[in-house]
BALOFI-892062 format. One record per residue (C-alpha): x negated, y, z negated. Coordinates in steps of 0.25 Angstrom, whole numbers, padded with zeros to 4 digits, always signed. Example, Ala and Ser with C-alpha at 12.3 -4.5 7.8 and 13.67 -1.06 7.14 Angstrom:
% BALOFI-892062
-0049-0018-0031-0055-0004-0029
//
This chain:
% BALOFI-892062
+0000+0000+0000-0006+0014+0004-0009+0022-0008-0003+0036-0009-0012+0048-0011-0013+0057-0023-0006+0068-0016+0005+0058-0013+0007+0053-0027+0007+0067-0033+0017+0071-0023+0026+0060-0025+0026+0063-0041+0029+0077-0038+0040+0074-0029+0046+0065-0040+0047+0076-0050+0061+0081-0050+0060+0095-0047+0067+0103-0036+0059+0112-0027+0061+0123-0017+0065+0138-0018+0076+0143-0027+0088+0148-0019+0095+0161-0022+0108+0154-0024+0111+0150-0038+0121+0140-0034+0110+0133-0026+0099+0134-0036+0107+0130-0049+0112+0116-0045+0098+0112-0040+0093+0116-0054+0104+0108-0061+0101+0096-0052+0086+0098-0055+0089+0098-0071+0100+0088-0071+0099+0081-0084+0090+0092-0091+0100+0096-0102+0091+0106-0107+0091+0114-0094+0103+0125-0095+0109+0134-0086+0116+0147-0090+0124+0153-0078+0129+0167-0079+0132+0179-0070+0123+0191-0070+0127+0205-0071+0129+0206-0055+0138+0193-0056+0127+0184-0049+0126+0171-0056+0113+0168-0063+0108+0156-0071+0098+0153-0081+0092+0140-0082+0084+0137-0095+0079+0125-0105+0087+0124-0117+0077+0126-0128+0066+0131-0120+0073+0145-0116+0075+0157-0124+0090+0157-0123+0090+0170-0132+0082+0178-0123+0089+0172-0111+0102+0178-0116+0096+0192-0120+0086+0194-0108+0093+0187-0096+0107+0185-0098+0110+0197-0105+0102+0205-0095+0108+0199-0083+0122+0200-0087+0123+0214-0092+0133+0221-0083+0126+0235-0084+0113+0229-0079+0117+0222-0065+0107+0212-0059+0103+0217-0046+0091+0208-0044+0090+0200-0030+0076+0194-0032+0069+0187-0043+0059+0198-0045+0071+0208-0047+0078+0198-0056+0065+0197-0064+0063+0212-0065+0077+0214-0069+0077+0205-0081+0070+0208-0094+0063+0195-0096+0047+0197-0095+0043+0183-0092+0050+0179-0080+0045+0172-0067+0051+0171-0053+0053+0157-0047+0058+0154-0033+0056+0139-0032+0062+0127-0041+0047+0122-0043+0044+0135-0050+0056+0137-0058+0058+0123-0064+0045+0122-0072+0048+0136-0078+0062+0131-0083+0056+0120-0090+0045+0129-0096+0057+0135-0104+0058+0147-0095+0073+0149-0091+0076+0151-0076+0086+0163-0071+0092+0161-0058+0101+0172-0051+0110+0169-0039+0105+0176-0027+0091+0177-0032+0082+0166-0027+0073+0160-0037+0073+0160-0053+0067+0168-0064+0060+0160-0075+0061+0168-0089+0051+0167-0100+0062+0165-0110+0056+0152-0116+0059+0148-0131+0054+0135-0136+0051+0130-0150+0036+0129-0153+0027+0127-0164+0020+0138-0171+0006+0141-0172-0001+0133-0183-0015+0128-0188-0019+0116-0180-0019+0104-0190-0030+0096-0182-0040+0108-0181-0039+0114-0195-0050+0123-0200-0054+0130-0212-0057+0143-0206-0051+0147-0193-0038+0150-0186-0025+0143-0191-0017+0144-0177-0017+0133-0168-0011+0129-0154+0004+0125-0152+0011+0117-0142+0015+0130-0135+0006+0134-0124+0009+0150-0124+0006+0149-0139-0007+0143-0137-0011+0152-0126-0007+0164-0135-0016+0159-0146-0028+0159-0137-0024+0172-0131-0024+0178-0145-0039+0175-0147-0043+0178-0133-0039+0192-0130-0045+0192-0116-0041+0191-0102-0052+0181-0100-0044+0171-0106-0037+0164-0094-0025+0154-0095-0021+0146-0083-0008+0139-0086-0001+0128-0077+0008+0116-0078+0004+0102-0079+0013+0089-0077+0024+0088-0067+0035+0086-0077+0030+0092-0090+0024+0105-0083+0015+0107-0096+0008+0121-0095-0007+0119-0096-0015+0132-0099-0031+0132-0096-0037+0144-0104-0051+0149-0103-0059+0162-0104-0062+0167-0090-0077+0170-0089-0081+0161-0100-0076+0147-0096-0083+0141-0084-0075+0142-0072-0078+0127-0068-0073+0122-0081-0060+0130-0080-0058+0126-0066-0061+0111-0070-0050+0112-0081-0039+0118-0072-0042+0108-0061-0041+0096-0070-0028+0101-0076-0022+0104-0063-0025+0091-0056-0016+0083-0067-0004+0077-0061+0005+0071-0072+0019+0070-0076+0017+0079-0089+0007+0084-0099+0012+0080-0113+0000+0085-0121-0014+0090-0118-0021+0076-0121-0015+0072-0107-0022+0083-0100-0035+0081-0108-0035+0066-0102-0032+0071-0088-0044+0081-0087-0055+0076-0096-0068+0071-0088-0068+0057-0094-0055+0050-0098-0062+0038-0104-0071+0045-0113-0067+0045-0128-0072+0059-0130-0063+0071-0128-0067+0080-0116-0058+0091-0120-0057+0097-0134-0043+0100-0140-0039+0110-0150-0027+0116-0157-0035+0129-0162-0034+0141-0153-0048+0147-0159-0055+0133-0154-0048+0135-0141-0053+0150-0140-0067+0146-0144-0068+0136-0133-0063+0146-0123-0074+0156-0128-0085+0145-0125-0079+0143-0111-0070+0131-0112-0057+0130-0106-0043+0127-0114-0032+0118-0108-0019+0121-0116-0007+0113-0115+0008+0117-0117+0015+0108-0128+0001+0104-0136-0007+0112-0146-0020+0105-0142-0029+0114-0132-0039+0107-0124-0053+0113-0122-0062+0110-0110-0073+0107-0109-0078+0101-0122-0090+0094-0128-0094+0084-0139-0099+0096-0148-0085+0104-0146-0078+0092-0152-0086+0093-0164-0084+0107-0167-0074+0113-0176-0069+0128-0176-0074+0129-0190-0089+0128-0185-0087+0142-0180-0078+0148-0191-0088+0145-0202-0102+0151-0203-0112+0144-0194-0119+0136-0205-0106+0129-0210-0102+0127-0195-0115+0120-0193-0115+0111-0205-0100+0107-0202-0104+0104-0188-0116+0095-0192-0106+0088-0202-0097+0085-0190-0108+0080-0181-0112+0071-0192-0098+0065-0195-0096+0064-0180-0107+0053-0180-0101+0047-0192-0088+0046-0185-0094+0039-0174-0104+0031-0179-0103+0028-0194-0096+0015-0193-0104+0010-0182-0117+0012-0189-0112+0005-0202-0108-0007-0193-0121-0007-0186-0129-0006-0198-0122-0016-0206-0122-0026-0195-0136-0025-0189-0144-0016-0196-0144-0019-0211-0158-0015-0213-0155+0000-0210-0146+0001-0223-0153+0004-0237-0153-0009-0244-0145-0004-0256-0134+0001-0247-0134-0012-0239-0133-0020-0251-0120-0012-0255-0114-0013-0241-0117-0028-0241-0111-0030-0255-0098-0022-0250-0097-0031-0238-0099-0045-0245-0084-0049-0244-0081-0041-0231-0077-0052-0220-0079-0043-0208-0093-0038-0202-0095-0023-0202-0090-0021-0188-0077-0027-0191-0076-0020-0204-0078-0006-0198-0068-0009-0186-0057-0013-0196-0060+0000-0205-0061+0009-0193-0048+0004-0186-0041+0005-0200-0046+0019-0202-0042+0023-0188-0028+0017-0190-0026+0025-0203-0031+0038-0196-0021+0035-0185-0009+0032-0195-0012+0045-0203-0011+0053-0190+0002+0046-0185+0009+0046-0199+0017+0059-0203+0008+0070-0208+0013+0069-0222+0008+0055-0224-0002+0053-0213-0014+0058-0221-0010+0051-0234-0009+0037-0226-0022+0038-0219-0030+0042-0232-0023+0033-0241-0023+0022-0231-0038+0023-0229-0041+0022-0244-0031+0011-0247-0035+0003-0235-0050+0005-0236-0050+0001-0251-0041-0011-0249-0050-0016-0237-0062-0015-0247-0055-0022-0258-0051-0033-0248-0064-0035-0243-0061-0031-0228-0070-0019-0227-0082-0014-0236-0082-0001-0243-0094+0005-0234-0086+0002-0221-0074+0010-0228-0083+0021-0231-0089+0021-0217-0075+0021-0210-0071+0033-0220-0083+0041-0217-0081+0039-0202-0067+0043-0203-0070+0056-0211-0081+0059-0200-0071+0058-0189-0061+0068-0196-0073+0078-0196-0072+0079-0180-0064+0091-0176-0059+0085-0163-0048+0074-0164-0051+0068-0150-0065+0067-0153-0063+0060-0165-0054+0050-0158-0066+0048-0149-0076+0044-0160-0065+0035-0166-0065+0027-0153-0079+0026-0151-0082+0022-0165-0076+0008-0163-0085+0004-0151-0097+0009-0158-0094+0001-0170-0092-0011-0162-0105-0010-0155-0112-0007-0168-0106-0020-0174-0111-0028-0162-0125-0022-0159-0129-0013-0172-0135+0000-0169-0139-0004-0156-0124-0004-0152-0122+0009-0160-0133+0016-0153-0128+0011-0139-0114+0016-0142-0120+0030-0146-0128+0030-0133-0115+0027-0124-0108+0038-0131-0119+0048-0129-0120+0044-0115-0105+0046-0113-0105+0059-0119-0117+0064-0110-0109+0061-0098-0095+0066-0103-0090+0078-0097-0079+0088-0102-0075+0096-0090-0089+0094-0084-0096+0099-0097-0105+0089-0103-0099+0084-0116-0112+0084-0124-0114+0099-0120-0123+0106-0125-0131+0095-0130-0131+0087-0117-0133+0094-0108-0141+0104-0117-0137+0118-0118-0145+0125-0129-0137+0137-0129-0125+0129-0135-0133+0122-0145-0129+0133-0155-0115+0127-0155-0117+0112-0155-0125+0105-0166-0124+0118-0174-0115+0130-0175-0125+0142-0173-0121+0156-0179-0110+0162-0169-0120+0174-0167-0130+0165-0160-0119+0158-0151-0120+0168-0141-0118+0160-0128-0106+0151-0124-0108+0136-0121-0114+0135-0107-0106+0122-0104-0092+0130-0105-0095+0145-0103-0097+0152-0089-0112+0155-0087-0108+0170-0085-0102+0172-0099-0110+0163-0108-0112+0174-0119-0102+0173-0130-0109+0185-0138-0115+0197-0133-0129+0201-0139-0129+0215-0146-0137+0225-0138-0150+0229-0144-0150+0240-0154-0136+0237-0158-0132+0233-0172-0132+0219-0174
//
């Protein structure tokens, strides 16, 4: 059977979408039946027919619950039905100027009009005027601006992104009062028509990165976008890599700081998670408080985070490899205590570690899925009870419980949840290799991970930048957090070469 081309398959899917097409007629008796046939079965699509002051028939089509009916009554119906203010408009432009609604758009085809209606904008059609006006009288329930629970800080802003796109864009615009902040919005999804915004600072972000982000988004052909995670998987460089190639945040200050470095934001309607592209390994290990506290405190906390990053990835594997193959590396006194605690354990160290790690992961997931009021209590109490019961039953040893507990605490120190999950996934194959081949297997796994990180890209930016390849100018914000006064240049991987300075040197002779 002959294979159809991609264009043919896309064309067939587009034709299958039940959308009427063509220009809008001037006669309401022609347009209205077509709309009613199009929206048959849509009980939330309402039609309000009335006669304007010049006796012409008109209709307002709106979505119940999305349109502001009070404003429709006051700004449209009352205005058009006033006997002392006769409607004389004969075109959409004249009708738009005659109304008192500021946010209105002219549409002359069905294809333009239908997406506007389902975005919450009421449609006004008047007999004798070809086309329709969409009115910006939108009203829908939305969550207020609150502090993000997953990215809480001791010092810093307390506002966070919400599920409403316009609110999120407003939070960015409040912090960046400049026309250089460019926002390009377009719909994605043939049925969902989800609004996606690409935000960046013109002159700071590299043009090739901005073009790459827009190109990857616009080539998406899918029925609907439910959450930004779907977009992330469709545009990332390596789908099969466990490491996230886009950073996500609910904090406007983090998003603004990323744009000031030259990175690009992808903002999706109906989700509070904003994606940042490109990203690196070091960005995943940084927290907003690294910059809000003094540089000595920020550097110390960053080093502690790097140390426990290694603990979260390697601690169980090192324990298993040492006890199974390399007992001579353990001090005699400590080895005797560990041996004594393992005398009645029926499982080898590898099986013991797998049992405890799987149990701990199950408790963590149970704490997340349960209601908030009891989730944390179940996870903490469950870990204590099960750990103590397992020790008393002789299934696991006390040192293994301690190692797993330290590993869990270390994973909680990582700011990015997606990066934390990547480490949790990699921990199991590393443990298995360590249990089978000892430190040789552990070192082999580390080399494979480092090799993968060296070839991994995020929008064509190396994932280990600025360590590999080496960019010495960016070292001040990688292994350490240098004083802000010394970080005068933006990261070369993101920023445009023509605007790489973020601080201006004071002129000679000026007070410093």
